[in-house]
C-alpha positions as CSV (number, residue, x, y, z in Angstrom):
1,M,3.7,-21.3,3.7
2,A,0.8,-19.5,5.2
3,N,0.9,-19.2,8.9
4,R,-2.0,-18.8,11.3
5,M,-2.0,-15.0,11.3
6,Q,-2.0,-14.7,7.5
7,G,-5.1,-16.9,7.5
8,M,-6.7,-14.7,10.1
9,D,-5.8,-11.5,8.1
10,R,-7.4,-13.1,5.0
11,R,-10.6,-13.9,6.9
12,K,-10.7,-10.5,8.5
13,A,-10.3,-8.8,5.1
14,R,-13.0,-11.0,3.5
15,V,-15.5,-10.2,6.4
16,R,-14.6,-6.5,6.3
17,R,-15.2,-6.3,2.5
18,A,-18.6,-7.9,2.8
19,V,-19.6,-5.7,5.8
20,K,-18.6,-2.5,4.0
21,K,-20.5,-3.7,0.9
22,H,-23.8,-4.2,2.8
23,A,-23.4,-1.3,5.3
24,N,-25.5,1.3,3.4
25,G,-24.1,4.2,5.5
26,R,-24.6,2.4,8.8
27,A,-21.8,2.4,11.4
28,R,-19.8,-0.7,12.0
29,L,-19.7,-2.6,15.3
30,S,-16.2,-4.1,15.3
31,V,-15.1,-6.8,17.7
32,F,-11.6,-7.8,18.8
33,R,-11.1,-10.8,21.0
34,S,-7.8,-11.5,22.8
35,E,-7.0,-14.3,25.2
36,K,-7.6,-12.1,28.2
37,N,-10.0,-9.4,27.1
38,I,-12.7,-8.4,24.5
39,Y,-13.1,-5.0,22.9
40,A,-15.9,-3.5,20.9
41,Q,-16.0,-0.3,18.8
42,I,-18.7,1.5,16.8
43,I,-16.9,3.1,13.8
44,D,-18.2,5.5,11.2
45,D,-16.3,4.4,8.2
46,A,-17.3,7.5,6.1
47,S,-15.6,9.9,8.5
48,G,-13.1,7.4,10.0
49,R,-14.2,8.2,13.6
50,T,-14.9,5.9,16.5
51,L,-18.3,6.8,17.9
52,A,-18.4,4.5,20.9
53,A,-16.0,2.0,22.5
54,A,-16.1,-0.5,25.3
55,S,-13.7,-3.2,26.6
56,T,-13.2,-5.3,29.6
57,L,-10.4,-2.9,30.7
58,D,-13.0,-0.1,31.3
59,K,-13.3,1.0,35.0
60,D,-17.1,0.3,34.8
61,I,-16.6,-3.3,33.9
62,K,-13.4,-4.2,35.8
63,G,-15.3,-4.4,39.1
64,K,-18.2,-6.4,37.7
65,V,-16.3,-9.3,36.0
66,K,-13.6,-11.4,37.5
67,N,-12.0,-12.4,34.1
68,G,-12.3,-10.6,30.8
69,A,-12.1,-13.8,28.8
70,T,-15.6,-15.2,29.6
71,Q,-19.0,-15.1,28.0
72,A,-20.3,-13.2,31.0
73,A,-17.7,-10.4,30.4
74,A,-18.7,-10.3,26.7
75,E,-22.3,-9.9,27.6
76,E,-21.4,-7.0,29.9
77,I,-19.5,-5.4,27.0
78,G,-22.4,-5.9,24.7
79,K,-24.7,-4.1,27.1
80,L,-22.2,-1.3,27.7
81,I,-21.6,-0.7,23.9
82,A,-25.3,-0.6,23.3
83,D,-25.8,2.0,26.0
84,R,-22.9,4.1,24.7
85,A,-24.3,3.8,21.2
86,K,-27.6,5.2,22.3
87,K,-25.8,8.1,23.9
88,A,-24.0,8.7,20.5
89,K,-27.5,8.5,18.8
90,V,-26.6,5.3,16.9
91,T,-29.3,2.7,16.7
92,E,-28.5,0.7,13.5
93,V,-25.1,-0.9,12.9
94,V,-23.6,-3.6,10.8
95,F,-21.8,-6.3,12.8
96,D,-18.1,-6.9,12.0
97,R,-17.0,-10.2,13.6
98,G,-13.4,-9.5,12.5
99,G,-12.5,-13.0,11.2
100,Y,-13.7,-14.8,14.4
101,I,-16.3,-17.5,14.2
102,F,-19.7,-16.3,15.4
103,H,-20.0,-18.3,18.6
104,G,-18.9,-18.1,22.2
105,R,-17.8,-14.7,23.3
106,V,-18.5,-13.0,20.0
107,K,-22.0,-14.3,19.9
108,A,-22.6,-13.4,23.5
109,L,-21.5,-9.8,22.8
110,A,-23.7,-9.6,19.7
111,D,-26.8,-11.0,21.5
112,A,-26.3,-8.6,24.5
113,A,-25.9,-5.6,22.1
114,R,-29.1,-6.6,20.3
115,A,-30.9,-6.9,23.7
116,G,-29.5,-3.5,24.6
117,G,-31.3,-1.8,21.6
118,L,-28.8,-2.0,18.7
119,S,-30.3,-3.5,15.5
120,F,-28.1,-5.4,13.1
């Protein structure tokens, strides 16, 4: 019997495979969503390095948002990751939703990152 996490792992692997296939050398914007927080990383898969990261646990964000599990918090993380990507000289990424459905907090983060200057 497959439990819930095995299904999530399968979806994550399927999304990751498609993202890497279409990356063409671009960095990957990976999103992890927990019940209380949301995290985003820009990863260079060629070298295996994280170029930029942001989460609702950052000191910059903790004062702005009351709860890390809201769409408003995800928007703040999207703006912050776009700003940190610019500082790391990254403008084009490929979006890795990590097995999550593209709506709610994940979509809010993606839209804010696009508005902040990232293209994907």
